[in-house]
C-alpha positions as CSV (number, residue, x, y, z in Angstrom):
1,M,6.9,34.4,-72.2
2,G,7.4,33.1,-69.2
3,M,9.7,35.2,-66.6
4,S,13.1,33.8,-65.5
5,R,13.4,32.4,-61.7
6,P,16.1,34.3,-60.3
7,P,19.1,31.9,-58.8
8,V,18.7,30.3,-54.9
9,K,21.1,31.7,-52.7
10,I,23.0,29.3,-50.8
11,H,25.5,29.9,-48.3
12,L,27.1,26.9,-46.6
13,D,28.3,26.5,-42.9
14,T,31.1,23.2,-43.2
15,D,34.1,21.1,-42.1
16,I,35.0,20.5,-45.2
17,G,38.4,17.8,-45.4
18,G,37.0,15.3,-42.7
19,D,34.1,12.7,-43.6
20,I,34.2,13.0,-47.3
21,D,30.2,13.8,-47.5
22,D,30.8,17.3,-46.8
23,L,32.6,17.3,-51.1
24,C,30.2,15.0,-51.9
25,A,27.4,18.0,-50.9
26,L,29.5,21.4,-52.6
27,A,30.1,19.2,-55.5
28,M,26.3,19.0,-55.7
29,L,25.8,22.3,-55.1
30,L,28.2,23.4,-57.7
31,R,26.6,20.9,-60.4
32,W,23.3,21.8,-59.7
33,P,21.1,22.0,-62.6
34,A,18.6,24.8,-62.1
35,E,20.6,28.3,-61.6
36,I,22.6,28.7,-57.5
37,H,24.1,31.4,-56.1
38,L,26.3,30.2,-53.3
39,T,26.5,33.4,-51.7
40,G,29.3,32.4,-49.4
41,I,31.4,29.0,-47.6
42,T,32.6,29.3,-44.1
43,T,34.4,26.5,-42.5
44,V,34.1,25.7,-38.4
45,A,36.2,23.2,-36.4
46,E,39.3,25.0,-38.1
47,A,42.7,24.1,-38.1
48,N,44.5,27.6,-39.0
49,G,42.6,27.8,-42.1
50,R,43.4,24.3,-43.4
51,R,39.5,23.3,-44.6
52,A,39.1,26.6,-46.0
53,G,41.8,25.7,-47.9
54,Y,40.2,22.4,-49.3
55,T,37.7,24.3,-50.0
56,R,39.1,27.0,-52.0
57,Y,40.8,24.2,-53.7
58,I,38.1,22.5,-54.2
59,L,36.8,25.4,-56.0
60,G,39.4,25.8,-57.9
61,L,38.7,22.7,-59.7
62,E,35.5,23.9,-60.7
63,G,36.4,27.4,-61.9
64,R,34.5,29.0,-58.9
65,D,36.7,31.1,-57.5
66,E,34.7,34.0,-57.0
67,I,32.4,32.1,-54.4
68,P,33.8,33.9,-51.1
69,V,35.3,31.3,-48.4
70,A,36.4,32.3,-44.5
71,A,37.8,30.2,-42.3
72,G,35.8,30.2,-38.8
73,A,35.8,28.7,-35.4
74,D,39.1,27.4,-34.7
75,V,40.1,24.1,-32.4
76,A,42.5,26.0,-30.5
77,D,39.9,28.6,-29.7
78,G,38.7,25.4,-26.9
79,Y,34.7,24.8,-28.6
80,Y,34.6,21.4,-29.2
81,R,34.8,17.7,-26.7
82,Y,37.9,16.9,-28.1
83,P,40.8,19.1,-28.1
84,V,42.4,17.7,-31.6
85,L,39.7,16.8,-34.5
86,G,42.3,14.5,-36.9
87,Y,42.2,14.6,-40.7
88,P,42.4,12.0,-43.1
89,D,45.9,11.2,-44.5
90,E,46.6,14.1,-46.9
91,Q,48.6,12.6,-49.3
92,R,46.1,9.9,-50.3
93,Y,43.3,11.8,-50.3
94,W,44.1,14.9,-52.4
95,P,45.9,14.7,-55.7
96,E,48.3,17.2,-54.5
97,P,49.4,19.0,-51.3
98,I,46.6,22.5,-50.3
99,H,47.8,25.1,-48.6
100,P,45.6,26.7,-45.7
101,S,43.7,29.9,-46.1
102,P,43.3,31.0,-42.4
103,N,41.8,34.6,-41.7
104,P,40.1,36.1,-38.0
105,I,36.7,34.4,-37.4
106,E,35.4,37.9,-37.8
107,S,35.6,37.3,-41.6
108,A,33.5,34.6,-41.0
109,I,30.8,36.0,-39.0
110,Q,30.8,39.1,-41.4
111,L,30.4,36.8,-44.1
112,L,27.3,34.8,-42.7
113,K,25.6,38.2,-42.0
114,H,25.8,39.2,-45.3
115,S,25.1,36.1,-46.7
116,I,21.5,36.5,-44.4
117,E,21.4,39.9,-45.4
118,L,21.4,38.9,-49.3
119,G,18.4,36.5,-48.4
120,A,20.2,33.2,-48.5
121,T,19.4,30.0,-46.9
122,L,22.2,28.9,-44.6
123,V,22.7,25.1,-44.9
124,A,24.8,24.0,-41.8
125,I,26.2,20.7,-42.2
126,R,28.7,20.3,-39.7
127,P,29.0,21.6,-35.7
128,Y,27.1,25.0,-35.1
129,T,29.9,27.1,-33.6
130,N,30.1,29.6,-35.9
131,L,26.2,30.3,-35.9
132,R,26.2,30.8,-32.4
133,L,28.8,33.5,-32.6
134,L,27.5,35.0,-35.0
135,D,24.0,35.2,-33.3
136,Q,26.2,36.3,-30.0
137,Q,27.7,39.3,-31.7
138,Y,24.0,40.0,-33.6
139,P,21.4,39.2,-31.6
140,G,18.5,37.7,-33.1
141,I,19.8,37.9,-36.7
142,L,19.2,33.6,-36.8
143,K,15.8,34.1,-35.9
144,R,15.4,35.8,-39.4
145,A,17.4,33.3,-40.9
146,D,16.0,30.3,-43.3
147,L,17.9,28.0,-41.6
148,Y,18.5,24.0,-42.6
149,L,20.7,22.1,-39.8
150,M,21.9,18.7,-40.8
151,G,21.6,16.8,-37.2
152,G,19.4,15.8,-34.6
153,Y,18.1,12.7,-32.9
154,V,14.7,12.8,-32.5
155,Y,12.9,9.5,-33.5
156,P,15.1,6.3,-33.3
157,V,16.4,5.1,-36.7
158,R,14.8,2.8,-38.4
159,S,14.7,-1.3,-39.0
160,G,17.3,-2.0,-41.4
161,F,19.5,1.1,-40.8
162,P,22.2,0.7,-38.6
163,N,21.0,1.3,-34.8
164,W,23.4,4.4,-33.9
165,G,22.5,5.7,-31.2
166,N,22.3,9.9,-29.8
167,D,26.3,10.0,-29.2
168,T,27.1,9.2,-32.9
169,D,25.1,12.7,-33.9
170,W,28.7,14.6,-34.5
171,N,26.7,17.7,-35.6
172,L,25.2,18.5,-32.2
173,Q,27.5,16.1,-30.0
174,V,31.4,17.4,-30.8
175,D,29.9,21.2,-28.9
176,V,26.6,20.7,-27.6
177,Q,26.9,24.6,-25.9
178,S,26.4,26.0,-30.0
179,A,24.0,23.3,-30.5
180,K,21.7,23.9,-27.7
181,Y,21.7,27.8,-28.3
182,V,21.5,27.8,-32.0
183,L,18.5,25.2,-31.5
184,E,17.2,27.6,-28.9
185,N,17.7,30.6,-30.7
186,S,16.7,29.8,-34.4
187,N,13.6,28.5,-36.4
188,P,15.3,25.6,-38.3
189,T,14.5,22.8,-40.1
190,L,16.5,19.6,-38.8
191,I,17.8,17.2,-41.4
192,P,18.6,14.3,-38.5
193,L,20.8,11.8,-38.7
194,T,18.3,8.9,-38.0
195,V,17.2,10.0,-41.5
196,T,20.3,10.7,-43.4
197,V,21.6,7.1,-42.4
198,E,19.1,5.9,-45.2
199,T,21.0,7.0,-47.7
200,A,24.8,5.6,-49.5
201,L,27.5,6.4,-51.7
202,R,28.0,3.5,-53.6
203,R,30.7,1.5,-55.0
204,V,28.9,1.5,-58.1
205,Y,29.3,5.4,-58.4
206,L,32.9,5.6,-58.5
207,D,33.6,4.6,-62.2
208,G,31.0,7.4,-63.4
209,L,32.2,10.2,-61.3
210,S,36.2,9.3,-62.4
211,K,35.1,10.2,-65.9
212,S,33.1,13.2,-64.5
213,G,35.7,16.2,-64.6
214,R,38.8,16.9,-61.8
215,L,36.2,17.2,-59.2
216,G,34.7,14.0,-59.8
217,R,37.9,12.3,-60.2
218,L,38.4,14.1,-56.6
219,I,35.1,12.3,-55.0
220,A,35.9,9.0,-56.7
221,R,39.7,9.1,-54.9
222,Q,38.4,10.3,-51.2
223,A,36.0,7.4,-51.6
224,E,38.3,4.6,-52.4
225,E,40.6,5.4,-49.5
226,F,37.4,6.1,-47.2
227,A,36.1,2.9,-47.9
228,L,39.3,1.0,-46.9
229,D,39.7,3.3,-43.7
230,D,36.1,3.0,-42.6
231,Q,34.9,-0.4,-44.4
232,Y,31.1,0.4,-44.4
233,E,30.8,-2.1,-46.9
234,D,31.4,-5.0,-45.0
235,K,30.7,-3.4,-41.2
236,I,27.0,-1.8,-42.4
237,G,26.0,-2.5,-46.1
238,K,26.4,-5.7,-45.8
239,T,24.5,-6.3,-42.5
240,C,21.7,-3.5,-42.1
241,A,19.0,-4.9,-45.3
242,G,17.9,-1.2,-46.1
243,L,21.3,-0.6,-47.7
244,P,23.3,-1.5,-50.5
245,D,26.1,-4.3,-49.9
246,D,28.1,-1.7,-51.6
247,L,27.7,1.4,-49.3
248,I,30.9,3.1,-49.0
249,N,29.8,6.4,-46.8
250,F,26.3,7.5,-46.2
251,Q,24.9,11.1,-47.7
252,H,24.3,13.0,-44.5
253,D,25.1,16.0,-46.0
254,P,24.4,16.2,-49.8
255,L,20.7,15.1,-48.6
256,A,20.6,18.4,-46.0
257,C,21.4,20.1,-49.1
258,A,18.9,18.9,-51.2
259,I,16.2,19.4,-49.2
260,A,17.4,23.4,-48.5
261,L,17.2,23.6,-52.3
262,G,13.2,22.8,-52.2
263,W,14.2,18.4,-53.6
264,Q,11.2,16.8,-51.9
265,V,10.7,13.3,-53.3
266,G,9.8,11.3,-50.6
267,V,10.2,13.8,-48.0
268,E,7.9,14.1,-45.1
269,I,8.7,17.1,-42.7
270,S,6.6,17.8,-39.3
271,E,6.5,20.1,-37.1
272,V,7.8,18.6,-33.5
273,P,7.6,20.2,-30.0
274,L,11.3,19.7,-28.8
275,T,12.9,20.8,-25.8
276,F,16.7,20.8,-25.5
277,E,19.1,19.5,-22.8
278,I,22.4,18.5,-22.0
279,E,22.7,16.0,-19.9
280,A,26.2,14.4,-18.7
281,G,27.6,16.7,-21.1
282,W,25.7,14.9,-24.2
283,L,22.4,16.6,-25.6
284,H,19.0,15.5,-26.0
285,E,16.3,16.6,-27.8
286,R,12.9,15.5,-26.9
287,V,9.5,15.4,-27.8
288,D,7.5,17.5,-25.6
289,P,3.9,19.3,-25.6
290,A,5.2,22.0,-24.3
291,G,8.3,22.2,-25.9
292,K,9.2,24.4,-28.7
293,L,8.2,23.5,-32.4
294,T,10.5,22.5,-34.9
295,R,10.6,21.5,-38.5
296,V,11.9,18.2,-38.2
297,V,12.3,15.9,-41.7
298,T,11.0,12.4,-40.4
299,K,11.3,10.8,-43.6
300,I,12.6,10.1,-46.8
301,D,13.1,8.0,-49.9
302,G,16.6,6.9,-49.6
303,Q,17.3,5.1,-53.0
304,S,15.9,8.2,-54.8
305,F,17.9,10.4,-53.5
306,N,21.0,8.2,-53.8
307,S,20.2,8.2,-57.1
308,L,19.5,12.4,-57.5
309,W,22.8,12.8,-56.1
310,F,24.8,10.5,-58.8
311,E,22.4,12.3,-61.8
312,V,23.8,15.6,-60.4
313,V,27.3,15.2,-59.8
314,T,27.8,13.3,-63.1
315,H,25.7,14.7,-65.7
316,G,24.7,17.8,-64.1
317,K,25.8,21.8,-65.1
318,S,29.2,21.1,-67.6
319,F,32.5,20.8,-65.7
320,A,35.7,20.7,-66.0
321,G,38.0,18.6,-67.6
């Protein structure tokens, strides 16, 4: 008789409640068919616990209230490029009012520290402020962490996909000081914006999602509203040959989580020597033979990933009705 594998341990650092791909990433983790132990979820770019409140609500939909949640770095503390980070209309995006869940930032730092000590893989899918604050309090801890970062702009976007520039890389550019610190003081795997733009949350998925429990219905609801607000179908889907016409949003964060979980179909990862410099307020990652060797995802199969995500969320672990 073979021995069963222990569950993969994951800690998610997220700014859930803005772009809906954070919600899509958490849903995928909760319904991943193999056993996952979510050791904690920390939120970043906070507004007095608003994102932590959203996170607790989502976990409640799946009966997963046991997962620890802590609100991290707050916009009011001045870390970010913009003094206010807007939220979608809560009445449209959520089926009921969501109560904020504030706490001292030390709670988030300690939860991150505890997850790393447990041997969890740390997946950061939004600004890296919490990670910098953690490492400044416990110098060297990030170098011991198995760290995956959604973000980066090393090579250009391939033909057929949106020709976005370095300034659109929100995760790095909204808090450049933290991004530079973390990149220089850890050994991460980068899942850059330039490959995540090859993924798609498609309108054709909405019917299946709406039949997939309360969490699936929440994703479908938010996708419909996001489509109205951002209109990627007309602006990007119908103008970029590499993407489906019914594109609603990109799956930046779910892709990062899947790669952290070991998904390898069509994925190529290279060690690239990089330097990190802030120029005119923007962070640049440049290939330089004298730079720091950094693991960078350089190629993916977007269509395969799109299908994987949809299959996991609609047919993965059993879900609440």
